C-alpha positions in Angstrom: 29.3 19.7 -40.0 29.8 23.3 -38.3 26.7 23.6 -36.9 27.1 20.4 -35.3 27.0 20.4 -31.1 30.0 18.7 -29.3 27.6 15.8 -28.0 26.6 14.9 -32.2 29.6 13.8 -33.2 28.8 9.9 -33.7 28.3 8.4 -37.4 26.7 9.5 -39.1 27.8 12.7 -40.2 25.1 14.7 -39.6 24.2 18.1 -41.1 21.2 20.6 -41.6 20.3 21.2 -45.0 20.4 24.6 -45.0 24.1 24.7 -43.9 24.5 21.5 -46.2 23.4 23.5 -49.5 24.8 27.0 -48.4 28.3 24.8 -48.9 27.5 22.8 -51.9 25.0 24.9 -53.8 26.0 28.3 -54.1 27.7 29.1 -57.2 28.4 32.1 -59.9 29.1 35.1 -58.8 29.5 37.8 -55.8 27.0 39.9 -55.9 26.1 42.2 -53.0 24.4 44.9 -54.8 21.5 46.9 -53.2 18.4 44.2 -52.5 16.0 45.5 -50.0 14.9 42.1 -48.0 11.5 41.9 -46.3 12.5 41.9 -41.9 12.3 38.6 -40.4 8.7 39.6 -38.4 7.8 40.1 -42.5 9.2 37.6 -43.6 7.3 35.3 -41.4 4.3 36.9 -42.1 4.5 36.1 -45.7 4.5 32.1 -44.7 1.9 32.4 -42.9 -0.2 34.7 -45.6 0.8 32.0 -48.6 -0.2 28.6 -45.8 -3.5 30.4 -45.4 -4.2 30.1 -49.0 -4.0 26.5 -49.1 -6.1 23.6 -48.3 -6.9 21.8 -45.3 -4.7 19.3 -45.8 -1.8 21.7 -46.3 0.6 20.8 -43.8 3.3 23.2 -42.8 7.3 23.1 -41.1 7.2 18.9 -42.1 10.5 17.4 -40.6 12.7 15.7 -42.8 15.5 13.4 -42.5 17.7 10.4 -44.1 20.8 9.3 -44.4 23.1 9.8 -48.2 25.8 8.2 -48.8 26.3 8.0 -44.9 25.2 11.4 -44.2 22.8 12.4 -42.2 20.6 15.3 -43.6 17.7 17.1 -41.3 15.4 19.6 -42.2 11.7 21.3 -42.4 10.5 21.9 -45.2 8.2 24.5 -45.1 5.6 22.9 -46.8 3.8 19.7 -47.8 0.4 19.6 -49.7 -0.2 15.9 -49.2 -3.1 16.0 -52.2 -1.3 17.1 -54.9 2.3 14.5 -53.1 4.6 18.3 -53.4 6.7 19.6 -51.5 6.8 23.9 -51.9 10.1 26.3 -50.4 8.4 29.7 -49.8 10.8 32.9 -49.9 9.4 36.6 -49.3 11.1 39.0 -51.8 10.4 42.5 -51.6 10.6 45.0 -55.4 11.5 43.2 -58.7 12.2 39.8 -58.7 15.1 39.1 -61.4 17.4 41.3 -58.9 17.9 38.7 -56.9 21.0 37.4 -56.7 21.9 34.3 -58.9 23.6 32.3 -56.1 20.9 33.0 -54.0 18.3 31.4 -56.0 21.0 28.4 -57.1 20.8 28.2 -53.1 16.7 28.0 -52.6 17.0 25.4 -55.8 19.4 23.6 -54.4 17.5 23.3 -50.8 14.8 22.1 -52.3 16.3 19.4 -54.3 17.9 18.2 -51.5 14.2 18.2 -49.7 12.3 16.0 -52.2 15.7 13.5 -52.6 14.5 13.2 -48.5 10.8 13.1 -48.9 11.2 10.3 -52.2 13.4 8.3 -49.5 11.5 8.5 -46.9 8.6 7.6 -48.5 9.5 5.0 -51.8 7.9 7.8 -53.8 9.2 7.8 -57.3 8.8 11.6 -58.0 7.6 14.2 -56.0 6.5 18.0 -57.4 8.2 20.5 -56.4 7.2 24.2 -56.2 9.7 27.3 -55.3 7.2 29.7 -54.1 8.4 33.5 -54.1 5.9 36.2 -52.1 6.6 39.3 -52.9 5.7 41.3 -49.3 4.4 43.8 -50.9 1.9 43.1 -54.0 1.3 39.8 -51.9 1.6 38.2 -54.8 3.4 34.8 -55.1 5.8 33.5 -58.4 6.3 30.3 -58.1 9.3 27.8 -60.4 8.6 24.2 -61.0 11.8 21.8 -61.0 12.3 18.6 -61.5 11.1 16.1 -59.4 12.2 12.8 -60.2 13.6 10.6 -57.3 16.6 9.0 -59.4 17.4 12.5 -60.7 17.2 14.1 -56.9 18.8 11.6 -55.3 22.0 11.4 -57.8 22.2 15.0 -57.2 22.2 15.0 -53.2 24.7 11.9 -53.5 26.9 13.6 -55.5 26.4 17.0 -52.9 26.7 14.3 -50.1 30.3 13.2 -51.4 31.6 16.4 -51.6 30.6 17.6 -48.4 31.3 14.3 -46.9 34.9 14.9 -48.0 35.2 18.5 -46.1 33.4 16.7 -42.3 35.4 13.9 -42.3 38.8 16.1 -43.1 36.8 18.7 -40.6 36.6 15.7 -37.5 40.1 14.7 -37.9 41.1 17.7 -37.6 39.0 18.5 -34.6 40.2 15.1 -33.2 43.5 15.7 -33.4 43.0 19.4 -31.9 41.1 18.0 -29.5 43.9 15.6 -28.1 46.6 18.1 -28.2 44.0 21.0 -26.5 43.3 18.7 -23.9 47.0 18.9 -22.4 47.7 22.2 -23.6 51.1 23.3 -21.7 51.7 26.6 -20.2 54.7 27.9 -21.8 56.4 29.6 -18.4 58.3 27.7 -16.0 55.8 29.4 -13.7 52.6 31.1 -13.2 52.3 34.3 -10.7 49.8 33.9 -8.0 46.9 36.7 -10.1 47.6 34.8 -13.3 47.3 31.4 -11.5 43.8 33.1 -10.2 42.4 34.4 -14.0 42.9 30.8 -14.9 41.1 29.2 -12.7 38.0 31.6 -13.0 38.5 31.4 -17.0 38.5 27.4 -16.5 35.1 27.2 -14.5 33.4 29.8 -16.7 33.9 27.6 -19.3 32.8 24.3 -18.3 30.2 26.1 -15.6 28.7 28.1 -18.9 29.3 31.1 -16.7 29.5 35.1 -17.4 32.7 36.4 -16.2 34.1 39.8 -15.3 37.8 39.9 -15.0 39.7 42.6 -13.3 43.1 41.9 -14.0 46.0 44.7 -13.5 49.0 45.0 -15.8 51.5 42.8 -15.7 49.0 39.4 -14.6 49.6 38.2 -18.1 45.9 38.5 -18.9 46.2 37.2 -22.6 47.7 34.4 -21.7 45.6 33.9 -18.6 43.0 33.8 -20.2 43.8 31.8 -23.7 45.4 29.0 -21.9 42.2 27.6 -20.0 40.0 28.6 -22.7 41.6 27.0 -25.3 41.9 23.7 -23.0 38.5 24.2 -22.4 37.7 23.8 -26.3 40.2 20.7 -26.5 37.6 18.9 -23.6 34.5 20.1 -25.6 33.3 22.6 -23.2 32.4 25.6 -25.9 33.4 24.1 -29.9 34.8 27.4 -31.1 36.6 30.8 -29.2 35.6 34.0 -30.3 38.4 36.6 -28.9 37.5 39.9 -29.4 38.9 43.7 -29.3 37.7 46.9 -29.4 41.4 47.9 -31.1 43.5 46.2 -33.8 47.1 46.6 -31.9 45.0 44.0 -29.4 44.2 41.8 -32.1 47.9 41.5 -32.1 48.1 40.9 -28.8 46.5 37.7 -28.5 48.4 36.6 -32.4 51.6 37.1 -30.3 50.2 34.7 -27.1 48.6 32.1 -29.5 52.2 31.6 -31.4 53.7 31.1 -28.0 51.7 28.1 -27.3 53.3 26.7 -30.6 55.2 23.5 -29.6 59.0 23.7 -30.4 59.5 21.1 -33.0 55.7 21.3 -34.6 52.3 23.2 -35.3 49.8 23.5 -32.5 46.6 21.7 -34.9 44.9 25.0 -34.3 42.8 26.7 -37.4 42.9 31.0 -36.3 41.2 33.4 -38.1 42.1 37.0 -37.7 39.0 38.9 -39.5 39.9 42.0 -40.7 37.8 45.2 -42.1 36.6 45.0 -45.2 38.8 48.5 -46.3 41.2 47.0 -45.2 41.2 43.8 -47.2 39.6 45.2 -50.0 42.2 44.9 -53.4 40.0 47.0 -55.4 38.0 50.0 -53.9 36.7 51.5 -56.6 35.1 48.7 -57.4 31.3 47.7 -56.4 31.4 43.7 -54.8 29.5 42.4 -57.8 30.4 40.0 -60.9 30.3 43.2 -63.3 32.2 44.9 -61.9 34.8 43.6 -59.5 37.4 40.6 -61.7 37.6 39.0 -57.9 33.8 38.5 -57.3 33.0 37.3 -60.6 32.5 33.4 -60.6 33.3 33.8 -56.8 31.4 30.6 -55.5 33.3 28.6 -58.6 36.8 29.4 -57.3 35.2 28.9 -53.4 35.4 25.3 -53.0 39.8 25.3 -53.7 40.5 27.5 -52.0 38.6 26.7 -49.0 40.5 23.6 -49.0 44.0 25.6 -49.2 42.7 27.9 -46.7 42.3 24.7 -44.6 45.5 23.9 -44.4 47.2 26.7 -42.8 47.0 27.0 -39.1 47.4 31.0 -39.2 44.4 33.0 -41.8 45.9 36.1 -40.8 45.4 39.3 -43.2 48.9 38.6 -45.3 48.2 35.0 -45.8 44.5 35.1 -46.0 44.9 38.3 -48.9 48.0 35.8 -50.3 45.3 32.3 -50.8 42.8 34.8 -52.4 45.6 35.8 -54.6 46.0 32.6 -55.9 42.3 31.6 -56.7 41.5 35.3 -57.7 38.5 35.6 -54.9 38.0 38.5 -52.7 40.3 38.6 -49.4 37.7 40.2 -47.6 35.0 37.4 -48.0 37.0 34.2 -47.8 37.8 35.5 -44.6 33.7 35.5 -43.8 33.6 32.3 -45.1 36.5 30.6 -43.5 34.8 32.1 -40.1 32.7 28.8 -40.8 35.7 26.8 -39.8 37.5 28.1 -37.9 38.5 27.2 -34.2 39.5 30.7 -32.7 38.3 33.9 -34.9 39.6 36.8 -33.8 38.4 40.1 -35.0 36.4 43.3 -33.4 33.1 43.4 -31.3 31.2 45.0 -34.3 31.8 40.9 -35.9 29.6 39.3 -32.6 27.3 42.4 -31.4 26.4 44.2 -34.2 23.1 44.5 -35.6 24.4 42.4 -38.4 26.9 40.7 -36.7 28.7 37.5 -39.0 29.8 35.3 -35.8 26.4 36.2 -33.7 24.5 35.5 -36.9 26.3 32.2 -37.7 26.0 31.1 -33.4 22.6 31.3 -34.8 22.2 29.6 -37.6 24.2 26.8 -37.0 23.5 26.3 -33.5 27.4 26.9 -32.2 28.1 26.9 -28.1 30.8 29.5 -28.5 33.4 31.1 -25.7 33.8 34.3 -26.4 36.4 36.5 -24.7 36.3 40.1 -24.5 39.8 41.5 -24.3 39.9 45.5 -23.1 36.4 44.8 -21.8 35.6 48.2 -20.0 35.2 49.3 -23.6 31.6 47.6 -24.4 29.8 50.0 -22.9 30.7 52.5 -25.4 31.8 50.7 -28.6 28.1 49.1 -28.0 26.2 52.7 -27.3 28.0 53.9 -30.5 26.9 50.4 -32.2 23.0 51.4 -31.5 22.7 54.9 -31.8 21.9 56.7 -35.1 21.0 60.1 -36.8 19.6 61.9 -39.2 20.8 65.4 -40.6 18.9 67.8 -42.8 21.6 68.7 -45.8 22.7 65.3 -46.4 18.6 64.7 -47.0 18.8 67.8 -49.6 21.6 66.6 -51.1 20.2 62.9 -51.7 17.1 64.4 -53.0 18.0 67.0 -55.3 18.4 64.2 -58.1 16.4 61.7 -56.7 13.0 60.4 -58.6 9.9 62.5 -58.0 8.5 59.9 -55.3 11.7 60.2 -53.0 12.4 63.3 -53.4 9.0 64.3 -52.2 9.3 61.6 -49.3 12.5 63.2 -48.6 11.1 66.7 -48.3 8.2 65.5 -46.0 11.4 64.0 -43.6 13.1 67.7 -43.9 9.8 69.2 -43.1 9.3 67.3 -39.9 12.7 67.7 -39.3 12.4 71.4 -39.8 9.6 71.4 -36.9 11.5 70.0 -34.5 13.6 73.1 -35.0 13.4 75.4 -32.6 12.0 78.8 -34.1 13.9 82.3 -32.5 16.8 82.3 -31.6 15.7 82.4 -27.6 14.4 79.0 -28.2 17.2 77.7 -30.1 19.8 78.7 -26.6 17.0 76.3 -25.0 17.4 74.1 -27.9 19.0 71.4 -25.8 16.5 71.3 -22.7 13.8 70.3 -24.7 14.4 67.2 -27.1 11.5 64.7 -27.2 11.0 61.7 -24.6 9.8 59.5 -27.8 10.9 59.8 -31.3 8.0 62.1 -32.8 4.9 60.6 -34.2 4.8 62.9 -37.1 8.8 62.5 -37.3 8.7 58.2 -37.6 5.8 58.1 -40.4 7.6 60.3 -42.5 10.8 58.3 -41.8 8.6 55.4 -42.6 8.0 56.2 -46.2 10.7 57.6 -46.9 12.8 53.9 -46.4 10.0 52.4 -48.5 10.5 55.1 -51.3 13.9 54.6 -50.9 14.4 51.3 -50.6 11.5 50.9 -54.0 13.7 53.0 -55.9 17.3 51.5 -55.3 15.8 48.2 -55.6 14.5 49.1 -59.3 18.4 50.3 -60.2 20.3 47.4 -60.3 23.6 47.9 -60.7 23.3 51.5 -61.6 22.5 52.6 -57.9 23.3 55.7 -56.7 26.0 55.7 -53.8 24.4 58.6 -52.1 21.0 57.6 -52.1 22.3 54.4 -50.5 23.5 55.4 -47.8 20.9 57.4 -46.8 18.7 54.4 -47.0 20.6 52.3 -44.5 20.9 55.6 -42.4 17.3 56.0 -42.4 17.0 52.9 -41.8 19.1 52.4 -39.0 17.0 55.4 -37.2 13.7 53.5 -37.8 14.8 50.1 -36.0 16.2 52.5 -33.7 12.6 54.4 -33.5 10.7 51.1 -33.6 12.6 49.5 -30.6 12.7 53.0 -28.5 12.3 52.3 -24.3 14.3 54.1 -21.1 17.6 52.5 -23.1 17.6 55.6 -25.0 17.7 59.2 -25.6 16.3 61.5 -28.6 18.6 64.2 -29.2 17.8 67.0 -31.3 21.5 69.5 -32.7 21.4 72.5 -35.0 23.7 73.7 -36.9 23.4 77.7 -37.7 23.6 78.4 -41.6 26.9 79.2 -43.1 27.7 82.5 -44.2 28.1 82.1 -47.6 24.6 80.4 -47.5 21.7 83.5 -48.9 18.9 82.0 -47.5 20.7 81.4 -43.8 19.3 77.8 -43.9 19.8 75.7 -40.8 21.2 71.8 -40.8 19.0 70.5 -37.7 19.8 66.5 -36.4 17.4 64.2 -34.8 19.1 61.1 -33.4 18.3 58.6 -31.1 21.0 57.8 -29.1 21.8 54.7 -26.9 22.6 55.0 -23.7 22.1 51.5 -21.6 23.4 48.8 -24.3 22.3 46.2 -22.0 18.8 45.8 -24.0 21.3 45.2 -27.0 23.9 43.0 -25.9 22.0 40.7 -24.1 20.9 38.0 -26.9 24.4 37.9 -28.2 25.2 37.4 -24.5 22.4 35.2 -23.9 23.8 33.0 -27.2 27.4 32.8 -26.0 27.7 29.2 -23.9 30.3 31.0 -22.0 31.8 34.0 -21.5 34.7 36.2 -20.0 35.5 39.9 -20.5 38.8 41.1 -18.9 40.7 44.1 -18.6 42.7 46.5 -15.9 39.7 47.8 -15.4 36.3 46.7 -14.7 35.9 48.4 -11.4 32.9 48.6 -10.0 31.7 45.6 -11.5 28.0 46.1 -10.4 28.5 49.0 -13.1 29.7 46.7 -16.2 27.2 44.1 -15.0 23.9 45.9 -15.6 25.1 48.4 -18.5 25.7 44.9 -20.0 22.5 42.9 -19.0 24.3 39.9 -17.2 21.9 37.8 -15.5 22.9 37.2 -12.0 22.2 33.9 -12.2 25.3 33.2 -14.4 27.3 35.8 -13.5 30.9 35.8 -11.5 33.7 38.3 -10.5 37.4 37.6 -9.9 39.5 40.6 -9.5 43.1 39.1 -9.7 46.0 40.6 -7.7 49.1 42.5 -8.9 51.9 40.6 -10.6 54.2 43.6 -9.5 56.5 43.8 -6.7 55.7 46.8 -4.0 57.6 49.7 -5.6 58.0 48.3 -8.8 55.0 51.0 -9.4 55.4 54.2 -8.1 52.2 55.8 -7.9 52.1 60.0 -6.2 49.4 62.3 -6.4 49.8 66.1 -6.7 46.8 67.8 -5.1 47.7 71.1 -5.0 47.5 71.8 -9.0 43.9 73.3 -9.8 42.7 71.2 -12.7 39.4 72.1 -13.6 38.1 74.2 -16.4 38.7 77.6 -15.8 41.5 77.3 -13.9 43.7 74.8 -16.9 44.8 77.9 -18.5 46.5 79.1 -15.1 47.9 75.5 -14.4 49.9 75.2 -17.4 52.8 76.1 -16.2 53.3 74.4 -12.7 52.3 71.8 -14.6 55.1 72.3 -16.9 57.3 72.5 -14.2 56.6 69.6 -12.6 57.1 67.8 -15.7 60.6 69.0 -16.2 61.5 68.6 -12.4 61.0 64.6 -12.6 62.4 64.5 -16.5 65.4 66.1 -15.1 65.7 64.2 -11.9 66.1 61.2 -14.0 65.7 61.5 -17.5 63.7 59.3 -19.8 61.0 58.2 -21.8 57.6 60.3 -20.5 53.7 60.3 -21.2 51.9 62.9 -20.5 48.2 62.3 -20.8 45.4 65.4 -20.7 41.8 65.6 -20.9 41.7 67.1 -24.4 43.5 68.5 -27.0 43.6 71.7 -25.4 45.0 71.8 -22.7 47.5 68.9 -23.2 48.8 72.5 -25.8 48.8 74.7 -23.3 51.0 72.8 -21.1 53.0 71.6 -23.9 53.2 75.5 -25.2 53.8 76.2 -21.3 57.0 73.8 -21.4 58.8 74.9 -24.4 58.9 78.4 -23.0 59.6 78.0 -19.8 61.9 74.7 -20.6 63.1 74.4 -23.8 65.6 71.7 -23.1 63.4 68.9 -22.4 62.7 67.4 -25.8 58.7 67.1 -26.6 56.7 65.9 -29.0 52.6 66.2 -29.7 49.6 64.2 -30.7 47.5 65.7 -33.3 44.1 65.6 -33.8 44.0 63.5 -37.2 46.6 60.8 -37.7 46.8 58.2 -39.8 47.9 54.8 -39.0 51.0 55.3 -39.7 51.2 58.5 -37.6 50.2 57.0 -34.7 52.5 53.7 -35.8 55.8 56.6 -36.0 54.2 58.1 -32.4 54.6 54.9 -30.9 57.8 53.6 -32.4 59.3 56.8 -31.6 59.5 55.7 -27.6 63.1 54.1 -28.1 65.5 52.1 -25.7 67.3 54.9 -24.1 65.4 57.9 -25.4 64.3 60.9 -23.9 61.8 63.0 -24.1 58.0 64.3 -22.9 55.1 63.2 -25.3 51.7 64.4 -24.6 48.9 63.2 -25.4 44.7 62.8 -24.6 43.7 60.9 -22.0 41.3 57.7 -23.9 43.0 58.2 -27.0 45.4 56.0 -29.6 47.8 56.0 -26.9 46.4 55.9 -24.0 46.2 51.5 -23.9 46.8 48.8 -26.1 50.8 50.0 -26.1 53.5 47.9 -24.9 56.4 49.8 -23.8 58.2 47.3 -21.8 61.5 48.4 -20.4 63.1 51.7 -20.2 61.3 52.6 -24.0 59.1 54.0 -21.0 60.5 55.2 -18.1 56.7 56.8 -16.5 53.4 59.1 -17.2 52.1 62.2 -16.6 47.9 62.2 -15.7 46.2 65.3 -15.2 42.6 65.8 -14.4 39.8 62.2 -13.1 39.5 62.0 -17.0 36.0 63.0 -16.3 33.9 64.2 -19.6 32.8 67.7 -19.7 29.9 67.5 -18.0 26.6 69.2 -21.1 22.9 69.3 -20.3 23.1 65.7 -23.2 25.3 64.0 -20.6 23.1 65.1 -18.1 20.3 63.5 -19.4 22.0 60.4 -20.2 22.8 60.1 -16.0 18.8 60.8 -15.6 17.9 57.9 -17.6 20.5 55.6 -15.7 18.9 56.6 -12.6 15.7 56.0 -14.1 16.5 52.5 -14.8 19.3 51.8 -12.1 18.6 53.8 -9.4 18.9 57.2 -7.8 23.1 58.3 -7.4 23.4 55.9 -10.0 23.8 58.7 -12.9 26.8 60.8 -11.9 29.5 58.1 -11.6 28.3 55.9 -15.1 28.1 58.6 -16.9 30.7 60.3 -15.7 32.9 59.0 -13.3 33.5 56.0 -13.8 34.4 56.0 -17.7 36.7 58.6 -16.9 38.8 56.8 -14.2 39.1 53.9 -16.6 40.8 56.0 -18.7 43.2 56.9 -16.1 44.0 53.4 -14.9 44.6 52.5 -18.8 46.8 55.5 -18.8 49.1 54.2 -15.8 48.8 50.7 -16.7 51.6 51.7 -20.0 54.0 52.5 -17.3 55.4 49.1 -16.1 55.0 45.9 -18.6 57.2 43.1 -17.5 58.6 41.8 -14.2 61.5 44.0 -14.7 60.3 47.0 -15.7 60.3 50.3 -12.9 58.1 53.0 -13.2 56.9 56.4 -12.0 53.2 57.2 -12.4 51.8 60.8 -11.3 48.4 62.2 -11.1 47.7 65.8 -10.8 44.7 66.6 -9.0 42.9 68.1 -6.0 40.0 64.9 -5.9 43.0 62.4 -5.8 42.5 63.1 -2.5 39.5 62.3 -1.8 39.2 58.6 0.0 36.0 57.7 -2.4 38.1 58.0 -5.6 40.9 56.6 -3.7 38.7 53.7 -3.1 38.4 53.2 -6.8 42.0 53.3 -7.8 43.5 49.5 -7.6 44.8 48.5 -4.5 48.0 48.2 -5.1 48.4 51.7 -6.0 48.2 52.4 -2.2 51.4 50.7 -1.3 54.1 53.4 -0.3 56.2 54.4 -2.9 60.2 56.1 -1.1 60.8 59.9 -2.4 64.0 61.5 -2.6 66.4 59.0 -3.8 67.8 57.9 -6.9 66.3 54.3 -6.7 62.8 55.5 -6.5 63.0 57.5 -10.1 61.1 60.6 -8.6 62.5 63.6 -7.3 60.0 64.2 -3.9 57.8 67.9 -4.5 57.5 70.2 -1.6 53.6 69.6 -0.4 53.2 66.4 -2.6 52.4 62.6 -1.0 54.6 60.2 -2.1 51.9 57.2 -1.7 48.6 57.1 -3.0 46.1 58.9 -0.7 48.4 60.4 1.7 47.7 64.5 0.6 48.3 67.9 2.4 45.9 70.1 2.9 44.8 72.5 0.2 46.5 75.5 -0.5 
C-alpha cells in the first residue's frame, strides 16, 4: 500500500497494478547488467507508433478496476482490441530482447495477467487474449508473446498474489495506526525548549501543515536537528505528510539525525517508527570484485526469490542502519545495498545523501512519482545544496580516456569515438597565442558538430554494449555513461549552464606531443534541475546555520514565492559565551600571504599561551595553511600542532577529530570548507577556539567570472559577485566558527583575520549574535588583547 495517500486508507485496501506486481511477482536473479533502455520520450513515441498500427476499434489506456480477496486493484492496460477481445501491454526496448533481465520479463507478464483477471471480472468473460508486445524503438519491429487468457486461471493467480500482498498491507496498516497514535503526541525529549528552538519548531509545523517550502536559519546551539524532526514526525502522525526524507550532504550529519531519533525513544518501550539509513553501493557491497548479476555474485543469484522473507524480517526492525541491514541481508544471503533500496518503499523516515532525492536517477524521487507519495523533505546543512546541485548536473568528456577506450573497440565504435575526438581537437586552440586566451572564448552553446558526434558515439557504444551481455567492458561502459550524461545536459542546455574547454599540455614523455582537450557542461544555477523534486514534495524544510541572505538560496533553488517561507531563529547562547574578534591589520590577499604567515603564527601562539587548549586554525588553501604552520613551527616550536592533508582517508579524518581530547593542548590546521569546517561536534574543552583567515572567497578565475556573468543575466545586475564569490565564502566562515561552542555549558573564542571584516557590508552578512561586545584582557574572556585590534566584531582600528 506504499503508494496510497493517507486519505485513501479506508477498506478495502487499494493498490495500483504496477506497484502490486512489483511487490508480488518479481522472481529470479538481481541483474544490473547493462541494457540500453529507451528514454521516456522514446518510450511514449514507441507506444504511439504501436497504437497507430492497430485498427479503428483499438482503445488505449483502458481503465480496469476490481476487488480481489478484499484488495482493490486498479490500473490502465495499454491497449484493448475490442473486436478480438484482446488486451495488450506494450513494452519498448532497445537491442537484443534476450538480454532483458528475467525479473523484468516476469514483472511484465504479471502485469498483463493481472489486467486480464480484472478485465474478466469486470465484464464476465471466461477468457481473454493476452498479448505482451515488445517494440524495438530502433528497428520499429514488434515481438509478441501471448499468455494463457483463461479467466479461472488468471483469477486464481491474482487471488494468490493478492493474499500475499494483503498480509503485508494489513501489517503495514497496523504499524501505521500504532505509529500515528504515538507520533501525534510525541513528547519533546528535554524539559525546556529555548526560544530559538521553539520558533523553529513552530515554523516547521506550519510548513508541514500548509505544504510550504521553508528555509530555516538557526545558529549552532539552537538544536536544529530535534527542532526539525519533532514537528515533522508529529506532522507524519497526523497525516500531513505520508513519509519523511532526511537528506544530508555528509555522512557525519546522518549520524546526528540517528542520535536525535534515539533521544526520542520512550524509556521503557520502542517508538513505532521504521527508520532506514541508506548508504552507498561502494560501502555496502560485500563482493566488490563481482558484477551485480546472478552469474557473477552469489548475493544477486535468486535475489527476488529470497527477498520476501528478508523483507518480513527487516520490517520487524525499527532501525535499519547499515550494520543491521547488513546483518539481515547476510541471514538471507542477499545484497545489503539492494535490500536497503527495497526497504526504502516501506520506511517511515529515510536518512540518506542529497542525491537520493535530487540526482537525475534519484531513488526516492522516482518512488515518490511512481507511488504518488506526499513526502516531507528535510534538508540538513541546506547551504550545501547549491554546490551539490551544480555537481550533480555537470559533466565532461576528455580526449585521453576516449582514445584509450577506442583502442580495443569494434570498428564502428572506434570510428564514432574518433569522430568525437576530432571534434574535440577542433575546439582546442591551434597555437600558443590562442591557448593563452582559450579560457576567455569558449562556445556559448554546445557546438552542433560536437553534439552530432556525441549522439553517434552514444548510439554506437549503446548498440555494442547491448550485444556483449555479461562480457561488457568496464572501460567502455564508463565512457558510455560519461557521454550519456553530457548528451543529456546538451539537450537541456540553457541559461542555467556554461560550456567550458580546458586543454592539458602534452606530457614530456609523449613523443607525438598530443594534448588532452576536455569539453564540459557546468551547471551554474541548479534551480531548473532541482525544481521538479522540490515541487514533488508535500513540504520541504531546508535548515542550516548559514542561509543568509535567503533570496540567494530561494533563487538558486528555484523556490516559488507562493510556497516560500523564511525563518531566522535567534541564538540559544548567552552574550559572551562565544566571543568573536576581528583582526583587520594583517593583510591576507594572495600576493601578501607569504609575508603575513609569521604574523598570523604569532597571533595563534599568543592566544594559545594565554589560554592553552585545543584550537582549529582554518585557511582558504593548503598552501596558505602550510605557510602559517611552518612559520608557527619555526617561531614557536613549543606550540603543538598537526595538519590536515589533502588526501586523507576516512580513517585518517576520524583520527584527526578524535585527537581533540578533553584537556588536550594544540593547534590543528585545516582548510576552510573542508572535512573539518562543518559537521563535526567538539563540545566542552575538546575545542577552545578557532582562527579563520580570509573571508573564504574562492580564487577569482576567468571561469568563475563567467559564472558570475551568467548569474547576472538571470537575476539582474549586481547579483554575480555575491552569488558566486562572497556568499559561498562567508558560509564557510560561519560554519567554521560554529565548531566553537556546541552546548549551553561551552565557552569559546573565534578570531577572524582579514581587513575586510571591518567593512559594514561584510558585517551585515554575519550572524547578529557575533556583534555583541566581547570583554578583552581578562581571564574570563579567554583571549589576550592584541594591540590595535577590536574586542567586538565591527569595531576596528584604522588600517596601518
